C-alpha positions, 0 to 999 in steps of 0.5 A: 693669929687671925684664926681665932674667931673662925675656929670659934665659929666652926664649933658647935656652939650656940649663938650668943646673946641677941645683939638687940639686947646689948647696950649701944656703943659708947667710945672710951673716955678719959680725962687729960689727967687720967690720960697722962697717968694711964700712959705711964702705967698702962700695959701695951694691951691696955693702951691699945684697948683705950685707943680702939674705936668702932670702925665707923668712928675710926673711919670718920676720924680719919676722913675728918683729920687725915682726909687724904690718908689712903684707904683702898688700892685696887686693880679690880677694874683692870686698872689702878684705882685709889680711894682716900678715907674722905672719898670712902666716907663720901661713897659710903654716905651716898650709898646709905642715902640711896638705900633709904630711898628704896621703896620697902626700906625699913628702919626695923629691918636690922640685918642686910646681907652682902654678896661681894668679892674682895672688892671696893664696894664690899668696903663701901657697902659695909660702912654705908650699912653701919651709917644706917645702924644696920648689921651686916652678914657676908654671904659666901660666894660658894653657898648654894641657893638653899643656904642663902634662902635659909639664912635670909629667913633666919635673920629676916633679911630683906635686901642683898647688896651685890657688887662684881658678882650677882647671887642667884635668887634669894627668897623674900629678899631683893637683890640690889646693885648699889654700885649704880647709886650716884655720888651725891653732890652735897655730902656732910662733913664726916660726923657721928651726928649724921649716922644712926646710933652705933652698936657694939655688935656690927654684924654676923659671922658664920661657919663654913656650912660644909656640914649643913646650914651654917651657924650664924653668930653676932660679932662685936667690933672689939673682936679686932682688939685681940689682933690689934694688941699684937700689931703696932703697924700704922699705915700698912698696905695690907693685901686682902685676898680672901672673900669677905665671908671669912673671919680674916676678912672681917678682922681686916675690916675692923682693924684697918681704920683703927690702924690708919692702914689701907686695903689692897685688892687684886683683880678678882678671878676664879682662876687661881693662877690669875688671882696669884698674878693679881697679887704679884701686881700688888706686890710690885706696886708696893703692898707691904703686908701679905697674909695667905695660906701656904698653898696660895702663897706658894702659887703666888711666889712660883707665879712671880718667878715664872714671870721674871727671873730675879723677882724680889720685894724688899719693901714688904714688911710682913708675910703671914702664913696661916691655916695650913701646915707650913713647909720650911722650903716655903718660908725660905722662899718667902725670905728670898723674895721678901728679904726685909720682912718679918715672917709670921708662921701661925699654928692654930686649929678649929679645936684650939680656937675654942680655948684660944690656944694659938702659937706663933713662929716669928722670924725677923729679917736677920734670923736664919730660916731654921730646918724646922719651925718651932711654934711658941704657945702664947696664952699663959694658962694653956699647957701642952700635953702629948698622947700616943696614937692610942690616946695614952699619955706621953711625957711632954719632955723636949725631944718627945713626939706624940699627938699634941693636946692642949689643956686649960685649968679645970675651973676655966669657963670653957668647960661649959662649952657645948663641945666639952659638955657633949664630948665622948669620955670613952674616946681618948682621941676625941677633939674635946674631952677632959683630963683625969683632974677635970681640966678641959683638953683639946686634941689637935690630931697633929703629930709634934715634937716638943722643944720646950715646955710651951714650944714644939715643931709640927711633924705632920697631920695624923691623917697625913702620916700613914702606915704603908707596908709596916712603915709610917710615911708622911704624905706631905713629905712625899708631896714636897719631894716630888714637886722638888724633884719633878719641878720641870714636869709638874707644878703641884701634886697631892698624895692621898691614901684611900679607904682601901689603903691604896696610895694615889698620886694626883698631879697638875702638869707644868705648862710650857713647851716642855714634854707632857708625860702620860700619867703612867710615865709620871707614876714611873718617875715618882717611884724611881725617885722614891727608890733613890730616896730610899722610900721604896716601900711606898707603892703608888697604886694609881696616878691621875692628872688634874687640870688644877689643884682644887682650893676651897674658898679660904684659899686652902687646898681642898683635901676633902675633894682630893680625897673623894677624887682619889677614892674614885680614880679608877672610874674617872678615866673619862673625865680627863677626856673633857677639856678644862674650862678656860677660867677668865674674869667674865660673867660667862666663865664664872657661870660655866664654872659654877654649872660644872661644879653643880653638875659634878656634885649631883653626879658625885664626880669631883673630877668633872668639876672645872671641865666642859663635859658633855652633860648627856655623856657623863651619866645624867639620866632623867632624874639627875638632869631634873635635879640639875635643872632645879638647882640651876633654877634656884641658883640663877632664877632661870628655867631651862628644860631638862630636855635642853640640858640633855640635848646634843653638845650641851656643856657647862659653857653652853648652859652658861651662855643660855643663862646669861641670855635669859637673865638679860631677858633675850633669847639664848640664840637670837634670830639672825634674820627677820623671821616674820619676813622669812615666813612671808617670803616662804609662804606658798599661795598655791597651798590652798583649798581652792580648786579641790573638792571640799574636805570630808572628815573621815572617822577612819582614814584609809592611810595615815602618813607619819614622819619622825617615827624613829624618834621617841615621841614618833614611836609612841605616835605610831603605837597610838595611831595603830591602836586607835585606827586599826583599819588604817594603813600607817606609812612611815617616812624614814631616812635610810639608805634603802627600805631595809635600812629604814625598817631596821631603824624603826625596829631598833627604836621599838625594841629600845622603847619596849614597844610591840615590834609587830607595829613595824611589820604592820606599817609601811616604810618608805625612804625619804629626806625631809630636807629635800623637795618632795622629801626626796621622793620621785614624782611618781611616788609623790603622786601615789602618796597624794592619792593614798594618804588621807591624814598627815602627822608631821612629827619629823624634825632635826633637834639641836638646841645650839644650831641656828635657824639657817642650819636647821631650816632645810629640814624643819621648815622645808619639811613642813612646806612639803607636808603642806603641799602634800596636804593640798595635792589630789585632795584635802588632807588634815595636817597635824603638826608637832611643834614645841612650846618653845615657839611661844615668844616668851623667855620668862614666866608670865603672870597670865596663862599662855594662850593657844594661838599662833603668835606674831612676835618672833622673839623666840629662843634658839634656832630650833624654836625659830624654825618651829615658829616659822613653820607655825606661821606657814601653817596658819597662813595655809589655814586661812586659805581653807587647809585643815591643820592643827598645831600641837605644842608639847613641852617636856616629854617623858615615858608613860606609866606602862613602858617607862621609856625615856628619850635618849641623849643622841638627839631625839630629846623631843621625840622627833627624828633626828635628820 
């Protein structure tokens, strides 16, 4: 019933006429005499058409004539809030005036985008923009930045209004949280006179974008007439669960004021179970019109039954199931829980939408639930045809089975639709084509049984009815069977067939105190059930546990994603070892879920979606982590180094924490103490050039001391120092149990990075620990180094992006203090300190160039960078006392063009030795 426009939009049709070329809106007018005559002779559809109004005009009429009529009922802020039609007008008008005050607001910009959940401000924003004469487009919440940017450019969008969720950056558009606009003290009475002229075209709808950049189509407000004529339901309390970007939500926006009805919003949540609980709460409060996909409705009903034993909602008037194959047990469940409701089961498809061929099975409260649902085709000029699995005709007699085709007369204008014009005449099962007599026909690819000339029951999707060991099996039937028989162990399951014709079972375990079986045990039980049900010829080749069943934005099972998971089940063993993200109604939780999804898409590993995986441990390399950093930049307008993403312990949840802190313009790990005071406290005034012979520069130092040689950068430093100073002795301070162990670590690093292993033999290795005084060396060894060494390259540090300052201080700051003391013992030695660009106290891009200086501001991000900042301060103070020292701040470090090495994921991301 609500599928028609979405089906139209999912076609390959070109955009319709430009809205600008259409005449302005003019409401229907009728004299009293004409009205009386029309009422006597008009059909119901004509009567509805005569009473239909632009939704803004309908809002104004209600706000004026029935100001206390309920418009919105919501739980979105964790409490019950209601808004009458007069309050909705007041809010919308106030927002409209607030938008007018924006610096670059222009009457010439026709389209404004909304990025909203199903929420109150979606309604307020939409009416506000219609008051201003604008057209709206609803951005899908799951669209990537590239799609948002493309549509913003296509429709010349200058503003994006958002509510509970904030989108990432949109090039050329300003993001506005208009919830902050105040409610005006003086608001005019509801009237079209204070609004811009109305236009028949109220906005744009779009395709889903699953195959590329979505198509956009201008939509007229009279779109709602096609549904209004079938629904005489004034003052209904209608639940809205789908995102505004879906046609069903737009239809609700158009219908609600014309039906004097109200929209009911649950508390938004990315967690499907929490969302279902929100719907249950609305049902408990009196929502009486529920429409949803069968998959989501089943979760709602099952969730309600798990919350209390004898749940029932006798006040519900309508239950509408649509968009998927509807199992009879779900209809029975709807009857049990909503005993007085009229149950509408809709049948439609993307293909059928082109010719507006929709069918309905309607059950009144007194009707028994049938053993199979019979759908009646309602459009008069559409006829039902059947073909077999080769595309050859089958007589559409009662009892006949085959693939359902729908045809319209050959003179129907739809024949000129691009999908028919460009159809393949040689493919008998193509979605679009023509009969031998020239009639346009649509092939639904649904297997049905004919009941009457224009009525049928759906057996299953052709793709879901597969041949296994010579027998045709309906995978949907298998799923329903297993969920029923294993209800104590699993809450849901999907049976998929792979390209290699293997059968894979994907299941969600049932939460609770009962036993939790291994996938192997679940598989054995499923096969046992098949044997008892005489389905023994269906072998299950693999079985995998999911933490939840994937759903797409429309509330349907994501069959494409399930298919991809099934195809790669053999390689997904590691995925289930990572814990699922705890999806809560919080900003951090939503961002973590998006990061998890983006990473899984880059790796093409759908099983990782929704899990808090270790980024460096699931297959990211220097190329793919660069892509992840770029995607995060586009999505959230933050710059996170690939090095950070590959660092120790970095997971989607940790990345979300960093993103939130950067968006709030604060370090992602703020200092826990006054770093300036810390540097002043740790400064050693005895680290000075006083009382030492003047420093003499040496072109070839006798001995160079290098720390951190086993790290990525350290190994290359060793190679470069050896090449430039062939006569100098290089001493490498390395942590190890003894000299042999330390030397082995250095040799392993050289081999991994394809460096000349003779460098190890030419170097002198000593054991030391940067976290200890004098690096753990004896007084004798310390004195020996002080006499022998003429230059120090202090590269060693502990690198961990999630540790705080206190955790890293001993190694990173204490190690630097020791290096300064060594530089001023016996004779002055230049100290070359390897710092990081992160020590610069900036978290967002600046307009000016970054200056090479030591910054006094200590607002730096993360414990690692904070230790580097303190170390730089100590070195700067020592330089003021005559100690020769340099500070080097690398950014992202990658392999050179000769060796091509790269940092590993085990903590040597910045090339420092991990302590």
